[in-house]
PQR file of N, CA, C, O and H, with PARSE charges and radii, in Angstrom:
ATOM      1  N   MET A   1      19.149   0.899 -12.448 -0.4000 1.5000
ATOM      2  CA  MET A   1      18.126   0.664 -12.867 -0.0000 2.0000
ATOM      3  C   MET A   1      17.999  -0.435 -14.165  0.5500 1.7000
ATOM      4  O   MET A   1      17.202  -1.370 -14.239 -0.5500 1.4000
ATOM      5  N   LEU A   2      18.986  -0.053 -15.125 -0.4000 1.5000
ATOM      6  CA  LEU A   2      19.182  -0.812 -16.258 -0.0000 2.0000
ATOM      7  C   LEU A   2      19.857  -2.187 -15.681  0.5500 1.7000
ATOM      8  O   LEU A   2      19.461  -3.269 -16.115 -0.5500 1.4000
ATOM      9  H   LEU A   2      19.634   0.707 -15.065  0.4000 1.0000
ATOM     10  N   GLU A   3      20.693  -2.128 -14.878 -0.4000 1.5000
ATOM     11  CA  GLU A   3      21.108  -3.348 -14.369 -0.0000 2.0000
ATOM     12  C   GLU A   3      20.271  -4.343 -13.851  0.5500 1.7000
ATOM     13  O   GLU A   3      20.468  -5.556 -13.907 -0.5500 1.4000
ATOM     14  H   GLU A   3      21.015  -1.250 -14.526  0.4000 1.0000
ATOM     15  N   GLU A   4      19.147  -3.646 -13.247 -0.4000 1.5000
ATOM     16  CA  GLU A   4      18.178  -4.531 -12.271 -0.0000 2.0000
ATOM     17  C   GLU A   4      17.122  -5.293 -13.571  0.5500 1.7000
ATOM     18  O   GLU A   4      16.669  -6.438 -13.564 -0.5500 1.4000
ATOM     19  H   GLU A   4      18.987  -2.660 -13.201  0.4000 1.0000
ATOM     20  N   PHE A   5      16.942  -4.209 -14.633 -0.4000 1.5000
ATOM     21  CA  PHE A   5      16.280  -4.951 -15.885 -0.0000 2.0000
ATOM     22  C   PHE A   5      16.898  -5.877 -16.275  0.5500 1.7000
ATOM     23  O   PHE A   5      16.294  -6.950 -16.276 -0.5500 1.4000
ATOM     24  H   PHE A   5      17.310  -3.279 -14.638  0.4000 1.0000
ATOM     25  N   VAL A   6      18.196  -5.865 -16.715 -0.4000 1.5000
ATOM     26  CA  VAL A   6      18.924  -6.907 -17.213 -0.0000 2.0000
ATOM     27  C   VAL A   6      18.940  -8.301 -16.204  0.5500 1.7000
ATOM     28  O   VAL A   6      19.010  -9.437 -16.673 -0.5500 1.4000
ATOM     29  H   VAL A   6      18.687  -4.993 -16.713  0.4000 1.0000
ATOM     30  N   ASN A   7      18.866  -8.022 -14.806 -0.4000 1.5000
ATOM     31  CA  ASN A   7      19.203  -9.102 -14.002 -0.0000 2.0000
ATOM     32  C   ASN A   7      17.470  -9.730 -14.156  0.5500 1.7000
ATOM     33  O   ASN A   7      17.370 -10.956 -14.196 -0.5500 1.4000
ATOM     34  H   ASN A   7      18.809  -7.099 -14.424  0.4000 1.0000
ATOM     35  N   HIS A   8      16.559  -9.150 -14.213 -0.4000 1.5000
ATOM     36  CA  HIS A   8      14.895  -9.664 -14.351 -0.0000 2.0000
ATOM     37  C   HIS A   8      15.078 -10.425 -15.527  0.5500 1.7000
ATOM     38  O   HIS A   8      14.708 -11.598 -15.509 -0.5500 1.4000
ATOM     39  H   HIS A   8      16.641  -8.154 -14.180  0.4000 1.0000
ATOM     40  N   LYS A   9      15.670  -9.874 -16.709 -0.4000 1.5000
ATOM     41  CA  LYS A   9      15.292 -10.445 -18.154 -0.0000 2.0000
ATOM     42  C   LYS A   9      16.159 -11.654 -17.968  0.5500 1.7000
ATOM     43  O   LYS A   9      15.711 -12.704 -18.428 -0.5500 1.4000
ATOM     44  H   LYS A   9      15.970  -8.920 -16.724  0.4000 1.0000
ATOM     45  N   THR A  10      17.050 -11.675 -17.511 -0.4000 1.5000
ATOM     46  CA  THR A  10      18.048 -12.939 -17.760 -0.0000 2.0000
ATOM     47  C   THR A  10      17.505 -14.110 -16.752  0.5500 1.7000
ATOM     48  O   THR A  10      17.768 -15.260 -17.104 -0.5500 1.4000
ATOM     49  H   THR A  10      17.413 -10.822 -17.137  0.4000 1.0000
ATOM     50  N   SER A  11      16.923 -13.969 -15.781 -0.4000 1.5000
ATOM     51  CA  SER A  11      15.907 -14.550 -14.773 -0.0000 2.0000
ATOM     52  C   SER A  11      15.062 -15.299 -15.583  0.5500 1.7000
ATOM     53  O   SER A  11      15.098 -16.525 -15.679 -0.5500 1.4000
ATOM     54  H   SER A  11      16.709 -13.035 -15.496  0.4000 1.0000
ATOM     55  N   ILE A  12      14.131 -14.386 -16.295 -0.4000 1.5000
ATOM     56  CA  ILE A  12      13.040 -14.715 -16.724 -0.0000 2.0000
ATOM     57  C   ILE A  12      13.210 -15.741 -18.210  0.5500 1.7000
ATOM     58  O   ILE A  12      12.373 -16.620 -18.411 -0.5500 1.4000
ATOM     59  H   ILE A  12      14.101 -13.389 -16.217  0.4000 1.0000
ATOM     60  N   LEU A  13      14.270 -15.536 -19.108 -0.4000 1.5000
ATOM     61  CA  LEU A  13      14.935 -16.206 -19.985 -0.0000 2.0000
ATOM     62  C   LEU A  13      15.454 -17.676 -19.615  0.5500 1.7000
ATOM     63  O   LEU A  13      15.218 -18.700 -20.255 -0.5500 1.4000
ATOM     64  H   LEU A  13      14.950 -14.822 -18.944  0.4000 1.0000
ATOM     65  N   ASP A  14      16.100 -17.577 -18.619 -0.4000 1.5000
ATOM     66  CA  ASP A  14      16.317 -18.804 -17.751 -0.0000 2.0000
ATOM     67  C   ASP A  14      14.917 -19.702 -17.595  0.5500 1.7000
ATOM     68  O   ASP A  14      14.840 -20.762 -18.216 -0.5500 1.4000
ATOM     69  H   ASP A  14      16.292 -16.745 -18.099  0.4000 1.0000
ATOM     70  N   ILE A  15      13.974 -19.321 -16.875 -0.4000 1.5000
ATOM     71  CA  ILE A  15      12.802 -19.801 -16.433 -0.0000 2.0000
ATOM     72  C   ILE A  15      12.275 -20.249 -17.767  0.5500 1.7000
ATOM     73  O   ILE A  15      12.049 -21.429 -18.035 -0.5500 1.4000
ATOM     74  H   ILE A  15      14.036 -18.460 -16.371  0.4000 1.0000
ATOM     75  N   ILE A  16      12.119 -19.386 -18.467 -0.4000 1.5000
ATOM     76  CA  ILE A  16      11.655 -19.947 -19.875 -0.0000 2.0000
ATOM     77  C   ILE A  16      12.271 -21.084 -20.714  0.5500 1.7000
ATOM     78  O   ILE A  16      11.615 -21.855 -21.414 -0.5500 1.4000
ATOM     79  H   ILE A  16      12.303 -18.428 -18.249  0.4000 1.0000
ATOM     80  N   ALA A  17      13.423 -21.094 -20.584 -0.4000 1.5000
ATOM     81  CA  ALA A  17      14.309 -22.068 -21.002 -0.0000 2.0000
ATOM     82  C   ALA A  17      14.274 -23.374 -20.538  0.5500 1.7000
ATOM     83  O   ALA A  17      14.348 -24.348 -21.287 -0.5500 1.4000
ATOM     84  H   ALA A  17      13.956 -20.468 -20.016  0.4000 1.0000
ATOM     85  N   ASP A  18      14.134 -23.449 -18.996 -0.4000 1.5000
ATOM     86  CA  ASP A  18      13.899 -24.599 -18.085 -0.0000 2.0000
ATOM     87  C   ASP A  18      12.355 -25.087 -18.185  0.5500 1.7000
ATOM     88  O   ASP A  18      12.083 -26.269 -17.974 -0.5500 1.4000
ATOM     89  H   ASP A  18      14.074 -22.658 -18.388  0.4000 1.0000
ATOM     90  N   THR A  19      11.384 -24.169 -18.504 -0.4000 1.5000
ATOM     91  CA  THR A  19       9.756 -24.593 -18.743 -0.0000 2.0000
ATOM     92  C   THR A  19       9.740 -25.299 -20.247  0.5500 1.7000
ATOM     93  O   THR A  19       8.969 -26.228 -20.483 -0.5500 1.4000
ATOM     94  H   THR A  19      11.604 -23.209 -18.676  0.4000 1.0000
ATOM     95  N   ASN A  20      10.730 -24.738 -21.317 -0.4000 1.5000
ATOM     96  CA  ASN A  20      10.718 -25.332 -22.414 -0.0000 2.0000
ATOM     97  C   ASN A  20      11.191 -26.531 -22.551  0.5500 1.7000
ATOM     98  O   ASN A  20      10.811 -27.300 -23.433 -0.5500 1.4000
ATOM     99  H   ASN A  20      11.357 -23.982 -21.125  0.4000 1.0000
ATOM    100  N   SER A  21      12.065 -26.800 -21.691 -0.4000 1.5000
ATOM    101  CA  SER A  21      12.998 -27.910 -21.644 -0.0000 2.0000
ATOM    102  C   SER A  21      12.220 -29.131 -21.097  0.5500 1.7000
ATOM    103  O   SER A  21      12.200 -30.247 -21.617 -0.5500 1.4000
ATOM    104  H   SER A  21      12.375 -26.175 -20.974  0.4000 1.0000
ATOM    105  N   LEU A  22      11.512 -28.707 -19.846 -0.4000 1.5000
ATOM    106  CA  LEU A  22      10.396 -29.924 -19.475 -0.0000 2.0000
ATOM    107  C   LEU A  22       9.470 -29.878 -20.246  0.5500 1.7000
ATOM    108  O   LEU A  22       9.055 -31.036 -20.195 -0.5500 1.4000
ATOM    109  H   LEU A  22      11.528 -27.801 -19.423  0.4000 1.0000
ATOM    110  N   LEU A  23       8.702 -29.228 -21.092 -0.4000 1.5000
ATOM    111  CA  LEU A  23       7.634 -29.398 -21.938 -0.0000 2.0000
ATOM    112  C   LEU A  23       8.175 -30.359 -23.142  0.5500 1.7000
ATOM    113  O   LEU A  23       7.457 -31.283 -23.525 -0.5500 1.4000
ATOM    114  H   LEU A  23       9.039 -28.288 -21.134  0.4000 1.0000
ATOM    115  N   SER A  24       9.316 -30.153 -23.669 -0.4000 1.5000
ATOM    116  CA  SER A  24      10.095 -30.835 -24.539 -0.0000 2.0000
ATOM    117  C   SER A  24      10.179 -32.622 -24.211  0.5500 1.7000
ATOM    118  O   SER A  24       9.977 -33.570 -24.969 -0.5500 1.4000
ATOM    119  H   SER A  24       9.900 -29.403 -23.357  0.4000 1.0000
ATOM    120  N   LYS A  25      10.461 -32.587 -23.143 -0.4000 1.5000
ATOM    121  CA  LYS A  25      10.883 -33.697 -22.302 -0.0000 2.0000
ATOM    122  C   LYS A  25       9.374 -34.754 -22.213  0.5500 1.7000
ATOM    123  O   LYS A  25       9.275 -35.981 -22.190 -0.5500 1.4000
ATOM    124  H   LYS A  25      10.625 -31.817 -22.527  0.4000 1.0000
ATOM    125  N   ASN A  26       8.586 -33.937 -22.186 -0.4000 1.5000
ATOM    126  CA  ASN A  26       7.344 -34.500 -21.452 -0.0000 2.0000
ATOM    127  C   ASN A  26       6.276 -34.887 -22.924  0.5500 1.7000
ATOM    128  O   ASN A  26       5.697 -35.960 -23.098 -0.5500 1.4000
ATOM    129  H   ASN A  26       8.667 -32.941 -22.204  0.4000 1.0000
ATOM    130  N   SER A  27       6.244 -33.783 -23.775 -0.4000 1.5000
ATOM    131  CA  SER A  27       5.435 -33.949 -24.812 -0.0000 2.0000
ATOM    132  C   SER A  27       6.384 -34.242 -26.420  0.5500 1.7000
ATOM    133  O   SER A  27       5.771 -34.654 -27.404 -0.5500 1.4000
ATOM    134  H   SER A  27       6.715 -32.912 -23.634  0.4000 1.0000
ATOM    135  N   GLY A  28       7.631 -34.014 -26.467 -0.4000 1.5000
ATOM    136  CA  GLY A  28       8.377 -34.114 -27.753 -0.0000 2.0000
ATOM    137  C   GLY A  28       8.533 -32.643 -28.277  0.5500 1.7000
ATOM    138  O   GLY A  28       9.324 -32.556 -29.216 -0.5500 1.4000
ATOM    139  H   GLY A  28       8.129 -33.680 -25.667  0.4000 1.0000
ATOM    140  N   THR A  29       8.019 -31.609 -27.922 -0.4000 1.5000
ATOM    141  CA  THR A  29       7.936 -30.430 -28.265 -0.0000 2.0000
ATOM    142  C   THR A  29       8.125 -29.367 -27.569  0.5500 1.7000
ATOM    143  O   THR A  29       7.896 -29.461 -26.363 -0.5500 1.4000
ATOM    144  H   THR A  29       7.376 -31.680 -27.160  0.4000 1.0000
ATOM    145  N   GLY A  30       8.511 -28.288 -28.018 -0.4000 1.5000
ATOM    146  CA  GLY A  30       8.464 -26.977 -27.118 -0.0000 2.0000
ATOM    147  C   GLY A  30       6.866 -26.585 -27.052  0.5500 1.7000
ATOM    148  O   GLY A  30       5.813 -27.125 -27.391 -0.5500 1.4000
ATOM    149  H   GLY A  30       8.697 -28.211 -28.997  0.4000 1.0000
ATOM    150  N   ASN A  31       7.329 -25.138 -26.323 -0.4000 1.5000
ATOM    151  CA  ASN A  31       5.596 -24.534 -26.371 -0.0000 2.0000
ATOM    152  C   ASN A  31       6.128 -23.115 -27.189  0.5500 1.7000
ATOM    153  O   ASN A  31       6.909 -22.287 -26.719 -0.5500 1.4000
ATOM    154  H   ASN A  31       8.184 -24.699 -26.047  0.4000 1.0000
ATOM    155  N   GLU A  32       5.414 -23.070 -28.691 -0.4000 1.5000
ATOM    156  CA  GLU A  32       5.403 -22.206 -29.438 -0.0000 2.0000
ATOM    157  C   GLU A  32       5.270 -20.537 -28.768  0.5500 1.7000
ATOM    158  O   GLU A  32       5.992 -19.632 -29.189 -0.5500 1.4000
ATOM    159  H   GLU A  32       4.780 -23.743 -29.072  0.4000 1.0000
ATOM    160  N   ARG A  33       4.202 -20.321 -27.643 -0.4000 1.5000
ATOM    161  CA  ARG A  33       4.283 -19.272 -27.240 -0.0000 2.0000
ATOM    162  C   ARG A  33       5.121 -18.652 -26.133  0.5500 1.7000
ATOM    163  O   ARG A  33       5.198 -17.509 -25.682 -0.5500 1.4000
ATOM    164  H   ARG A  33       3.616 -21.056 -27.301  0.4000 1.0000
ATOM    165  N   LEU A  34       5.712 -19.784 -25.855 -0.4000 1.5000
ATOM    166  CA  LEU A  34       6.884 -19.615 -24.938 -0.0000 2.0000
ATOM    167  C   LEU A  34       8.032 -18.745 -25.559  0.5500 1.7000
ATOM    168  O   LEU A  34       8.550 -17.694 -25.180 -0.5500 1.4000
ATOM    169  H   LEU A  34       5.649 -20.713 -26.221  0.4000 1.0000
ATOM    170  N   LEU A  35       8.296 -19.736 -26.894 -0.4000 1.5000
ATOM    171  CA  LEU A  35       9.454 -19.296 -27.452 -0.0000 2.0000
ATOM    172  C   LEU A  35       9.200 -17.650 -28.154  0.5500 1.7000
ATOM    173  O   LEU A  35      10.124 -16.850 -28.304 -0.5500 1.4000
ATOM    174  H   LEU A  35       7.875 -20.589 -27.201  0.4000 1.0000
ATOM    175  N   ALA A  36       7.890 -17.399 -28.494 -0.4000 1.5000
ATOM    176  CA  ALA A  36       7.542 -16.229 -28.927 -0.0000 2.0000
ATOM    177  C   ALA A  36       8.018 -15.265 -27.977  0.5500 1.7000
ATOM    178  O   ALA A  36       8.801 -14.400 -28.368 -0.5500 1.4000
ATOM    179  H   ALA A  36       7.139 -18.049 -28.372  0.4000 1.0000
ATOM    180  N   VAL A  37       7.614 -15.306 -26.670 -0.4000 1.5000
ATOM    181  CA  VAL A  37       7.659 -14.623 -25.572 -0.0000 2.0000
ATOM    182  C   VAL A  37       9.425 -14.596 -25.155  0.5500 1.7000
ATOM    183  O   VAL A  37       9.905 -13.820 -24.328 -0.5500 1.4000
ATOM    184  H   VAL A  37       6.979 -16.009 -26.352  0.4000 1.0000
ATOM    185  N   ARG A  38      10.030 -15.390 -25.757 -0.4000 1.5000
ATOM    186  CA  ARG A  38      11.607 -15.335 -25.411 -0.0000 2.0000
ATOM    187  C   ARG A  38      11.962 -14.418 -26.623  0.5500 1.7000
ATOM    188  O   ARG A  38      12.672 -13.427 -26.453 -0.5500 1.4000
ATOM    189  H   ARG A  38       9.640 -16.020 -26.428  0.4000 1.0000
ATOM    190  N   GLU A  39      11.493 -14.733 -27.776 -0.4000 1.5000
ATOM    191  CA  GLU A  39      11.941 -13.650 -29.011 -0.0000 2.0000
ATOM    192  C   GLU A  39      11.931 -12.242 -28.467  0.5500 1.7000
ATOM    193  O   GLU A  39      12.882 -11.461 -28.516 -0.5500 1.4000
ATOM    194  H   GLU A  39      10.915 -15.538 -27.915  0.4000 1.0000
ATOM    195  N   GLN A  40      10.790 -12.022 -27.964 -0.4000 1.5000
ATOM    196  CA  GLN A  40      10.237 -10.753 -27.661 -0.0000 2.0000
ATOM    197  C   GLN A  40      11.174 -10.294 -26.531  0.5500 1.7000
ATOM    198  O   GLN A  40      11.530  -9.120 -26.627 -0.5500 1.4000
ATOM    199  H   GLN A  40      10.018 -12.656 -27.924  0.4000 1.0000
ATOM    200  N   LEU A  41      11.605 -10.930 -25.564 -0.4000 1.5000
ATOM    201  CA  LEU A  41      12.594 -10.445 -24.418 -0.0000 2.0000
ATOM    202  C   LEU A  41      13.663 -10.058 -25.098  0.5500 1.7000
ATOM    203  O   LEU A  41      14.085  -8.904 -25.036 -0.5500 1.4000
ATOM    204  H   LEU A  41      11.316 -11.884 -25.485  0.4000 1.0000
ATOM    205  N   ILE A  42      14.256 -11.076 -25.880 -0.4000 1.5000
ATOM    206  CA  ILE A  42      15.545 -10.815 -26.624 -0.0000 2.0000
ATOM    207  C   ILE A  42      15.603  -9.739 -27.518  0.5500 1.7000
ATOM    208  O   ILE A  42      16.683  -9.149 -27.507 -0.5500 1.4000
ATOM    209  H   ILE A  42      13.912 -12.013 -25.930  0.4000 1.0000
ATOM    210  N   SER A  43      14.794  -9.335 -28.252 -0.4000 1.5000
ATOM    211  CA  SER A  43      14.831  -8.064 -29.229 -0.0000 2.0000
ATOM    212  C   SER A  43      14.320  -7.012 -28.438  0.5500 1.7000
ATOM    213  O   SER A  43      14.481  -5.900 -28.940 -0.5500 1.4000
ATOM    214  H   SER A  43      13.916  -9.815 -28.260  0.4000 1.0000
ATOM    215  N   ASN A  44      13.618  -7.053 -27.092 -0.4000 1.5000
ATOM    216  CA  ASN A  44      13.472  -5.680 -26.316 -0.0000 2.0000
ATOM    217  C   ASN A  44      11.993  -5.322 -27.101  0.5500 1.7000
ATOM    218  O   ASN A  44      11.545  -4.201 -26.858 -0.5500 1.4000
ATOM    219  H   ASN A  44      13.487  -7.956 -26.683  0.4000 1.0000
ATOM    220  N   HIS A  45      11.288  -6.105 -27.928 -0.4000 1.5000
ATOM    221  CA  HIS A  45       9.879  -5.677 -28.234 -0.0000 2.0000
ATOM    222  C   HIS A  45       8.798  -5.901 -27.358  0.5500 1.7000
ATOM    223  O   HIS A  45       8.532  -7.087 -27.161 -0.5500 1.4000
ATOM    224  H   HIS A  45      11.652  -7.015 -28.125  0.4000 1.0000
ATOM    225  N   PHE A  46       7.895  -4.798 -26.605 -0.4000 1.5000
ATOM    226  CA  PHE A  46       6.902  -4.937 -26.218 -0.0000 2.0000
ATOM    227  C   PHE A  46       5.858  -4.333 -26.529  0.5500 1.7000
ATOM    228  O   PHE A  46       5.903  -3.466 -27.401 -0.5500 1.4000
ATOM    229  H   PHE A  46       8.111  -3.835 -26.765  0.4000 1.0000
ATOM    230  N   ASN A  47       4.879  -4.602 -25.994 -0.4000 1.5000
ATOM    231  CA  ASN A  47       3.483  -3.839 -26.547 -0.0000 2.0000
ATOM    232  C   ASN A  47       2.934  -3.238 -25.047  0.5500 1.7000
ATOM    233  O   ASN A  47       2.942  -3.812 -23.958 -0.5500 1.4000
ATOM    234  H   ASN A  47       4.843  -5.307 -25.286  0.4000 1.0000
ATOM    235  N   LEU A  48       2.559  -2.172 -25.318 -0.4000 1.5000
ATOM    236  CA  LEU A  48       1.988  -1.375 -23.846 -0.0000 2.0000
ATOM    237  C   LEU A  48       0.363  -0.823 -24.107  0.5500 1.7000
ATOM    238  O   LEU A  48      -0.013   0.068 -24.868 -0.5500 1.4000
ATOM    239  H   LEU A  48       2.552  -1.706 -26.203  0.4000 1.0000
ATOM    240  N   VAL A  49      -0.116  -1.341 -23.561 -0.4000 1.5000
ATOM    241  CA  VAL A  49      -1.550  -1.148 -23.486 -0.0000 2.0000
ATOM    242  C   VAL A  49      -2.214  -0.261 -22.098  0.5500 1.7000
ATOM    243  O   VAL A  49      -2.245  -0.722 -20.957 -0.5500 1.4000
ATOM    244  H   VAL A  49       0.189  -2.066 -22.943  0.4000 1.0000
ATOM    245  N   VAL A  50      -2.670   0.963 -22.462 -0.4000 1.5000
ATOM    246  CA  VAL A  50      -2.958   1.570 -21.484 -0.0000 2.0000
ATOM    247  C   VAL A  50      -4.818   2.106 -21.377  0.5500 1.7000
ATOM    248  O   VAL A  50      -5.361   3.023 -21.993 -0.5500 1.4000
ATOM    249  H   VAL A  50      -2.644   1.337 -23.390  0.4000 1.0000
ATOM    250  N   LEU A  51      -5.258   1.406 -20.648 -0.4000 1.5000
ATOM    251  CA  LEU A  51      -7.029   1.642 -20.624 -0.0000 2.0000
ATOM    252  C   LEU A  51      -6.920   2.456 -19.403  0.5500 1.7000
ATOM    253  O   LEU A  51      -6.075   2.420 -18.509 -0.5500 1.4000
ATOM    254  H   LEU A  51      -4.817   0.661 -20.148  0.4000 1.0000
ATOM    255  N   GLU A  52      -8.202   3.373 -19.596 -0.4000 1.5000
ATOM    256  CA  GLU A  52      -8.789   4.265 -18.857 -0.0000 2.0000
ATOM    257  C   GLU A  52     -10.164   3.860 -18.248  0.5500 1.7000
ATOM    258  O   GLU A  52     -11.187   4.211 -18.836 -0.5500 1.4000
ATOM    259  H   GLU A  52      -8.889   3.403 -20.323  0.4000 1.0000
ATOM    260  N   LEU A  53     -10.228   3.223 -17.233 -0.4000 1.5000
ATOM    261  CA  LEU A  53     -11.639   2.770 -16.657 -0.0000 2.0000
ATOM    262  C   LEU A  53     -12.387   4.158 -16.053  0.5500 1.7000
ATOM    263  O   LEU A  53     -11.744   4.956 -15.370 -0.5500 1.4000
ATOM    264  H   LEU A  53      -9.397   2.938 -16.756  0.4000 1.0000
ATOM    265  N   LYS A  54     -13.719   4.347 -16.353 -0.4000 1.5000
ATOM    266  CA  LYS A  54     -14.570   5.031 -15.862 -0.0000 2.0000
ATOM    267  C   LYS A  54     -15.772   4.606 -15.117  0.5500 1.7000
ATOM    268  O   LYS A  54     -16.554   5.447 -14.674 -0.5500 1.4000
ATOM    269  H   LYS A  54     -14.241   3.699 -16.907  0.4000 1.0000
TER
END
């Protein structure tokens, strides 16, 4: 299970890097939100919200 998480995390980080690279080429700057998500993934910092709908 941990190995699967690491594999998914690595794939997501690769996609973020590719997307940010494409944005940089087109606009000259990267996307701050993408970089923030990248940092959260690297640090394993997540927010969990649980809602109960009635």
